[in-house]
C-alpha positions as CSV (number, residue, x, y, z in Angstrom):
1,X,192.9,-118.6,134.5
2,X,190.9,-121.6,135.6
3,X,192.1,-123.4,138.7
4,X,192.6,-126.7,136.8
5,X,194.7,-124.9,134.2
6,X,197.1,-123.5,136.8
7,X,197.3,-126.8,138.7
8,X,198.0,-128.9,135.6
9,X,201.1,-126.9,134.8
10,X,202.9,-128.6,137.7
11,X,201.8,-132.2,136.9
12,X,204.3,-134.5,135.3
13,X,202.4,-137.8,135.6
14,X,199.4,-139.2,133.7
15,X,196.1,-137.4,134.2
16,X,192.7,-139.0,133.8
17,X,189.7,-136.7,133.4
18,X,186.1,-137.8,133.7
19,X,182.9,-135.8,132.8
20,X,179.3,-136.4,132.0
21,X,175.9,-135.3,133.2
22,X,175.6,-138.3,135.5
23,X,178.0,-140.8,137.1
24,X,181.1,-138.6,137.2
25,X,181.8,-139.1,140.9
26,X,181.2,-142.9,140.8
27,X,183.5,-143.4,137.8
28,X,186.1,-141.1,139.2
29,X,186.3,-142.9,142.6
30,X,186.0,-146.4,140.9
31,X,188.9,-145.5,138.6
32,X,191.0,-144.4,141.6
33,X,190.3,-147.7,143.3
34,X,191.3,-149.6,140.2
35,X,194.6,-147.7,139.9
36,X,195.3,-148.2,143.5
37,X,194.8,-151.9,143.1
38,X,197.5,-151.6,140.4
39,X,199.9,-150.4,143.0
40,X,199.9,-146.7,142.2
41,X,199.7,-143.7,144.5
42,X,196.6,-141.9,143.1
43,X,195.1,-138.4,143.7
44,X,191.3,-138.6,143.3
45,X,190.2,-135.0,143.1
46,X,188.4,-132.2,141.2
47,X,184.7,-131.7,141.3
48,X,184.3,-134.8,143.5
49,X,185.3,-132.6,146.5
50,X,189.1,-132.0,146.8
51,X,190.4,-129.4,144.3
52,X,193.0,-130.5,141.8
53,X,195.1,-127.6,143.0
54,X,195.0,-128.9,146.6
55,X,196.4,-132.3,145.5
56,X,199.1,-130.7,143.4
57,X,200.0,-128.4,146.3
58,X,200.6,-131.5,148.5
59,X,202.8,-133.0,145.8
60,X,204.9,-129.8,145.5
61,X,205.3,-129.5,149.2
62,X,206.4,-133.1,149.5
63,X,203.4,-134.3,151.4
64,X,202.4,-136.8,148.7
65,X,204.1,-138.5,145.8
66,X,201.3,-139.1,143.3
67,X,201.9,-141.4,140.3
68,X,198.5,-140.6,138.7
69,X,195.7,-138.0,139.0
70,X,192.1,-138.9,138.4
71,X,190.0,-135.8,138.1
72,X,186.2,-135.3,138.1
73,X,185.3,-132.3,135.9
74,X,182.0,-130.4,135.8
75,X,180.8,-128.4,132.9
76,X,181.7,-125.3,134.9
77,X,185.3,-126.5,134.8
78,X,185.5,-127.8,131.3
79,X,184.0,-124.7,129.8
80,X,187.2,-122.8,131.0
81,X,189.7,-125.2,129.4
82,X,192.4,-123.6,127.4
83,X,195.6,-125.6,127.5
84,X,194.6,-128.3,130.0
85,X,195.7,-131.7,128.6
86,X,194.5,-135.1,129.7
87,X,196.1,-138.5,128.9
88,X,192.9,-140.4,129.4
89,X,189.3,-139.0,129.1
90,X,186.0,-140.6,130.0
91,X,182.8,-139.1,128.5
92,X,179.8,-140.7,130.2
93,X,176.7,-139.0,128.8
94,X,175.3,-135.7,127.8
95,X,171.7,-135.0,129.0
96,X,169.9,-131.8,130.0
97,X,171.5,-130.2,133.1
98,X,172.6,-126.8,134.3
99,X,170.6,-125.2,131.5
100,X,170.0,-122.3,133.9
101,X,173.7,-121.5,133.5
102,X,174.5,-122.6,130.0
103,X,171.3,-121.5,128.3
104,X,170.7,-124.5,126.0
105,X,171.6,-128.2,125.7
106,X,173.9,-127.4,122.8
107,X,175.8,-124.8,124.8
108,X,176.0,-127.2,127.8
109,X,177.3,-130.0,125.5
110,X,179.9,-127.6,124.0
111,X,181.2,-126.8,127.4
112,X,181.5,-130.5,128.3
113,X,183.3,-131.4,125.1
114,X,186.0,-128.9,125.7
115,X,187.6,-131.7,127.7
116,X,188.7,-133.0,124.3
117,X,190.2,-129.7,123.2
118,X,193.9,-130.7,123.6
119,X,193.8,-134.4,122.9
120,X,196.6,-135.9,120.9
121,X,197.1,-139.2,119.0
122,X,198.8,-140.6,122.1
123,X,195.7,-140.1,124.3
124,X,192.6,-142.3,124.9
125,X,189.0,-141.3,125.0
126,X,186.6,-143.8,126.7
127,X,183.0,-142.9,125.8
128,X,179.4,-144.2,126.2
129,X,178.5,-145.4,122.7
130,X,174.8,-145.8,123.7
131,X,174.4,-142.1,124.5
132,X,173.1,-140.5,121.3
133,X,173.4,-137.0,122.8
134,X,177.1,-137.6,123.3
135,X,177.9,-139.6,120.2
136,X,176.2,-137.2,117.8
137,X,178.1,-134.3,119.1
138,X,181.6,-135.8,119.5
139,X,184.1,-133.9,117.3
140,X,186.8,-135.4,115.1
141,X,189.9,-135.7,117.3
142,X,193.2,-137.4,116.9
143,X,192.9,-139.4,120.1
144,X,192.2,-143.1,120.1
145,X,188.7,-144.2,121.2
146,X,187.3,-147.0,123.3
147,X,183.6,-147.3,123.7
148,X,181.6,-148.8,126.6
149,X,178.0,-150.0,126.8
150,X,175.4,-152.0,128.7
151,X,175.2,-154.4,125.8
152,X,177.7,-156.5,123.8
153,X,179.8,-154.7,121.3
154,X,180.8,-157.6,118.9
155,X,183.8,-156.9,116.7
156,X,184.6,-153.6,118.5
157,X,188.1,-153.3,120.1
158,X,189.1,-152.0,122.4
159,X,185.8,-151.8,124.2
160,X,184.1,-152.7,127.5
161,X,180.5,-153.8,128.0
162,X,178.1,-155.8,130.2
163,X,176.6,-159.1,129.1
164,X,175.1,-162.0,130.9
165,X,175.9,-160.6,134.3
166,X,179.6,-159.9,133.6
167,X,181.8,-157.0,132.7
168,X,183.7,-157.8,129.5
169,X,186.8,-156.3,127.9
170,X,188.0,-156.6,124.3
171,X,191.6,-155.5,124.0
172,X,193.1,-154.3,120.7
173,X,194.3,-157.8,120.1
174,X,193.1,-161.2,121.3
175,X,189.7,-162.5,122.3
176,X,187.1,-160.8,124.6
177,X,187.4,-161.8,128.2
178,X,185.3,-161.4,131.4
179,X,186.7,-159.1,134.1
180,X,184.3,-160.0,136.9
181,X,180.6,-160.7,137.6
182,X,178.4,-157.7,138.3
183,X,177.2,-159.4,141.5
184,X,180.8,-159.3,142.8
185,X,180.5,-155.5,143.1
186,X,178.7,-153.5,145.8
187,X,177.0,-151.1,143.4
188,X,173.3,-151.3,142.5
189,X,171.7,-150.9,139.1
190,X,172.6,-151.3,135.4
191,X,173.8,-147.8,135.1
192,X,176.5,-148.5,137.8
193,X,177.5,-151.7,135.9
194,X,178.1,-149.4,132.9
195,X,180.1,-147.1,135.1
196,X,182.2,-150.0,136.1
197,X,182.9,-150.7,132.4
198,X,184.1,-147.1,132.0
199,X,186.4,-147.4,135.0
200,X,187.7,-150.8,133.8
201,X,188.5,-149.4,130.4
202,X,190.4,-146.5,131.9
203,X,192.4,-148.8,134.1
204,X,193.2,-151.3,131.4
205,X,194.2,-148.6,128.9
206,X,196.5,-147.1,131.6
207,X,198.3,-150.4,132.1
208,X,196.3,-152.3,134.8
209,X,195.8,-156.0,134.3
210,X,192.3,-157.5,134.2
211,X,193.0,-159.1,137.6
212,X,194.0,-155.7,139.1
213,X,190.8,-154.1,137.6
214,X,188.7,-156.9,139.1
215,X,190.3,-156.4,142.5
216,X,189.7,-152.6,142.4
217,X,186.1,-153.0,141.4
218,X,185.4,-155.5,144.1
219,X,187.0,-153.2,146.7
220,X,184.9,-150.2,145.6
221,X,182.2,-149.1,147.9
222,X,179.4,-146.7,146.7
223,X,179.7,-143.1,147.6
224,X,177.3,-141.6,150.1
225,X,174.0,-140.4,148.6
226,X,174.4,-142.4,145.4
227,X,172.1,-145.5,145.4
228,X,173.2,-146.1,149.0
229,X,171.4,-148.8,151.0
230,X,170.8,-147.2,154.3
231,X,168.6,-149.6,156.2
232,X,165.6,-151.9,156.3
233,X,162.4,-151.3,158.2
234,X,159.8,-154.1,158.5
235,X,161.3,-155.7,155.4
236,X,161.3,-152.4,153.4
237,X,164.7,-151.6,151.9
238,X,165.6,-147.9,152.1
239,X,167.9,-146.4,149.4
240,X,169.4,-142.9,149.6
241,X,170.0,-141.5,146.1
242,X,169.9,-137.8,147.1
243,X,172.6,-137.0,144.5
244,X,169.9,-137.6,141.9
245,X,169.3,-133.9,141.1
246,X,168.1,-134.4,137.5
247,X,165.7,-136.5,135.6
248,X,168.2,-138.9,134.1
249,X,169.7,-139.7,137.5
250,X,166.3,-140.7,138.7
251,X,165.6,-142.8,135.5
252,X,168.9,-144.6,136.1
253,X,167.9,-145.3,139.7
254,X,164.5,-146.7,138.8
255,X,166.0,-149.0,136.2
256,X,167.6,-150.9,139.0
257,X,164.3,-152.0,140.5
258,X,161.2,-154.0,139.7
259,X,157.7,-153.3,140.9
260,X,157.4,-152.1,144.5
261,X,159.1,-148.7,144.7
262,X,157.9,-145.9,146.9
263,X,159.5,-142.9,145.3
264,X,160.3,-139.6,147.0
265,X,160.5,-136.8,144.4
266,X,160.9,-133.1,144.7
267,X,162.9,-130.1,145.7
268,X,163.8,-127.2,143.6
269,X,162.9,-127.6,139.9
270,X,165.6,-126.9,137.3
271,X,163.0,-126.7,134.5
272,X,163.0,-130.4,133.7
273,X,160.3,-132.3,131.9
274,X,159.1,-134.7,134.6
275,X,156.7,-136.5,132.2
276,X,159.7,-138.4,130.9
277,X,159.5,-140.5,134.1
278,X,156.0,-141.7,133.3
279,X,156.6,-145.1,131.7
280,X,159.2,-146.1,134.3
281,X,156.9,-145.0,137.2
282,X,154.0,-146.9,135.7
283,X,156.1,-150.0,135.6
284,X,157.8,-149.8,138.9
285,X,156.3,-147.3,141.4
286,X,153.6,-148.1,144.0
287,X,153.3,-144.5,145.1
288,X,155.0,-141.1,144.5
289,X,155.7,-139.0,147.6
290,X,156.3,-135.3,146.8
291,X,158.3,-132.8,148.8
292,X,159.5,-129.3,148.3
293,X,158.9,-126.4,145.9
294,X,158.5,-128.5,142.7
295,X,155.5,-130.4,144.1
296,X,152.8,-128.8,141.9
297,X,154.8,-129.2,138.7
298,X,155.7,-132.8,139.4
299,X,152.1,-133.6,140.5
300,X,150.7,-132.2,137.2
301,X,153.2,-134.1,135.1
302,X,152.9,-137.5,136.9
303,X,149.6,-137.9,138.6
304,X,148.3,-140.3,136.0
305,X,151.3,-142.6,136.2
306,X,150.9,-143.7,139.9
307,X,149.1,-142.5,143.1
308,X,150.6,-139.2,144.3
309,X,150.7,-137.8,147.8
310,X,151.8,-134.2,148.6
311,X,153.9,-134.7,151.7
312,X,155.7,-131.3,151.8
313,X,158.5,-132.5,154.0
314,X,160.9,-135.4,154.1
315,X,159.8,-136.4,157.6
316,X,156.2,-137.0,156.4
317,X,157.2,-138.7,153.2
318,X,159.4,-141.3,155.0
319,X,156.8,-141.8,157.7
320,X,154.0,-142.3,155.1
321,X,156.0,-144.8,153.2
322,X,157.3,-146.9,156.1
323,X,153.8,-146.9,157.6
324,X,152.2,-148.4,154.4
325,X,154.9,-150.2,152.3
326,X,154.9,-154.0,152.4
327,X,157.9,-156.2,153.1
328,X,159.9,-156.6,149.9
329,X,159.1,-153.0,148.8
330,X,161.8,-150.3,148.3
331,X,161.7,-146.7,149.7
332,X,163.8,-144.7,147.2
333,X,164.9,-141.1,147.7
334,X,165.8,-140.1,144.1
335,X,164.4,-136.6,143.9
336,X,165.2,-135.4,140.3
337,X,165.6,-131.9,141.8
338,X,168.1,-129.9,143.6
339,X,167.9,-129.6,147.4
340,X,168.2,-125.9,147.8
341,X,164.6,-125.2,148.7
342,X,164.8,-127.0,152.1
343,X,168.5,-128.0,152.5
344,X,172.0,-126.5,152.0
345,X,173.0,-129.3,149.6
346,X,172.1,-132.9,148.6
347,X,174.3,-134.3,151.3
348,X,172.3,-132.6,154.0
349,X,169.1,-133.9,152.3
350,X,170.4,-137.5,152.2
351,X,171.7,-137.4,155.8
352,X,168.2,-136.3,156.9
353,X,166.6,-139.2,155.0
354,X,169.1,-141.6,156.6
355,X,168.5,-140.2,160.1
356,X,164.7,-140.7,159.6
357,X,165.1,-144.2,158.4
358,X,167.4,-145.0,161.4
359,X,165.0,-143.4,163.9
360,X,161.9,-145.1,162.6
361,X,163.7,-148.4,162.3
362,X,164.7,-148.1,165.9
363,X,161.1,-147.3,166.9
364,X,159.9,-150.4,165.1
365,X,162.6,-152.5,166.8
366,X,161.5,-151.2,170.2
367,X,157.7,-151.7,169.8
368,X,157.8,-154.8,167.7
369,X,154.2,-154.1,166.9
370,X,151.8,-152.6,164.4
371,X,152.1,-149.8,162.0
372,X,154.0,-146.6,162.6
373,X,151.7,-143.6,163.2
374,X,150.6,-141.9,159.9
375,X,150.7,-138.5,161.4
376,X,152.2,-136.8,164.5
377,X,150.1,-134.9,167.0
378,X,151.6,-131.7,165.7
379,X,150.5,-132.4,162.1
380,X,147.0,-133.2,163.4
């Protein structure tokens, strides 16, 4: 029996489940913040870090009194669903990931969509209407649907979308209304504005008011290693997106920037087609800095799209970028690979990046002069 199946047997309050190839943790934590702004005691748990069973155990032992559960669910969890029932579901996207486990995109999608297995006519499914891989595979279910998008959805209700710098909501009745401006939130990038739409829809459908949703989204702070601003060195903004372990995460990260990106790619390859990144790199990237095992594969796929340097390690990649980038540029760690060739996990990789930025920034502050050295004596 799956862990979530056992835990759910003891839950008597609404459960919200969130899955997708990218954005799960962000939408899960955003939704938790929205429901807390509504005044609820919320357990935010699942694949985000704390098991659902641990939260339920606290409830049963009287250590907590949760009024709602918000659960991030991976494909490894949803594939094992039997009787697990959710009152609210968010389906964010389906793009190639974990194919080494599932074998094919169709099998991976089937595992994800088991989240809908026990939906009833009383339940709500919030889904990304712009994701063709998701929409084309969604089965007929009795649950009610509420789409979200990065573009207006005229005449669709209920629905959430982004338009003209605002998050909008169209309820089942009444006129569309703005919830808040995207510049009022701490998150970066259009993909995170869409994530806010998903969280807003989940909160509103669960009974939050637009004002409570806006309060929750303003309070929300990005999770570590997900488009996390981690410093500025000589006018170069450094962004840690170590959680970007697949192509689509890196595409989403790049979409938040204009020209001037120094992009650190690499790690352990999951069999991805890196050439998909070409048009975005041509438009936005000054230089690609490669680290880890996947270096030869990525180099072969992208060398024509921007200058490429094989740096091998994070230390050299960060040093190279901060030695050469101009004020106003962005140093972006968004590797499109797992971390397991050089690190225990993406958190360790992101922490190393942040430590390097902090160290080199401190050196610049101390010297107040010239370029950082391009190589260390050891490298020479």
